[in-house]
C-alpha positions as CSV (number, residue, x, y, z in Angstrom):
1,X,0.0,0.0,0.0
2,X,2.8,2.4,0.9
3,X,4.4,2.1,-2.5
4,X,1.1,2.6,-4.3
5,X,0.6,6.0,-2.6
6,X,4.1,7.3,-3.1
7,X,3.5,8.8,-6.5
8,X,0.4,10.6,-5.2
9,X,2.3,11.8,-2.2
10,X,5.1,13.2,-4.4
11,X,2.6,14.9,-6.7
12,X,0.9,16.6,-3.7
13,X,4.3,17.6,-2.3
14,X,5.3,19.1,-5.6
15,X,2.3,21.4,-6.1
16,X,3.5,25.0,-6.1
17,X,1.0,27.7,-5.1
18,X,1.2,30.6,-7.5
19,X,-2.4,31.7,-7.7
20,X,-4.4,33.4,-4.9
21,X,-7.7,31.8,-6.0
22,X,-6.2,28.3,-5.8
23,X,-4.7,29.1,-2.5
24,X,-8.0,30.3,-1.1
25,X,-9.9,27.3,-2.4
26,X,-7.3,24.9,-0.9
27,X,-7.6,26.7,2.5
28,X,-11.3,26.3,2.4
29,X,-11.3,22.7,1.2
30,X,-8.6,21.3,3.5
31,X,-9.8,21.7,7.1
32,X,-7.5,23.2,9.7
33,X,-8.5,20.7,12.3
34,X,-9.6,17.1,12.0
35,X,-13.4,17.1,11.7
36,X,-13.7,13.7,13.3
37,X,-12.6,14.4,16.9
38,X,-15.7,14.4,19.2
39,X,-16.6,14.4,22.8
40,X,-19.5,12.1,23.6
41,X,-21.6,13.7,26.3
42,X,-24.7,12.9,28.2
43,X,-26.3,15.4,30.6
44,X,-23.3,17.6,30.3
45,X,-20.8,15.0,31.3
46,X,-18.2,13.7,28.9
47,X,-18.4,9.9,28.7
48,X,-15.6,9.4,26.3
49,X,-13.6,11.1,23.5
50,X,-13.3,9.9,19.9
51,X,-9.7,11.0,18.9
52,X,-9.0,12.7,15.6
53,X,-8.7,10.1,12.9
54,X,-6.9,12.3,10.3
55,X,-3.5,10.9,11.3
56,X,-4.5,7.5,10.0
57,X,-5.1,9.1,6.6
58,X,-2.1,8.1,4.5
59,X,-2.0,11.5,2.8
60,X,-2.5,13.6,6.0
61,X,1.0,15.1,6.0
62,X,0.9,16.0,2.3
63,X,-2.5,17.6,2.7
64,X,-1.4,19.6,5.7
65,X,1.7,20.7,3.8
66,X,-0.4,21.8,0.9
67,X,-2.7,23.8,3.1
68,X,0.3,25.4,4.9
69,X,1.9,26.4,1.6
70,X,-1.4,28.0,0.6
71,X,-1.6,29.9,3.8
72,X,2.0,31.1,3.4
73,X,1.4,32.2,-0.2
74,X,-1.7,34.2,0.8
75,X,0.1,35.8,3.8
76,X,3.5,36.5,2.4
77,X,2.9,37.0,-1.4
78,X,-0.6,38.4,-1.4
79,X,-0.4,40.2,1.9
80,X,-3.8,38.8,3.0
81,X,-4.9,38.2,6.6
82,X,-5.2,34.4,6.8
83,X,-7.0,34.4,10.2
84,X,-10.3,33.4,8.7
85,X,-8.8,30.2,7.4
86,X,-7.4,29.2,10.8
87,X,-10.6,28.1,12.5
């Protein structure tokens, strides 16, 4: 499985961000936090926590790197405030 994903990993790692619209779209598409982490509560008491499952995604590091490069492009090259993309 590892070797099957390597070309895709390399392709994601090689994407250069040179367009503000693409950078904004990637920042909106790739979540800043794992959407799967949840606290299971009953009557206001936390029974248990489901941990974030993103780290078991074999492309997690590449997607986070792509999102980070997009944020850096928007902040450094375009001079945009990236705060709205950080929540």
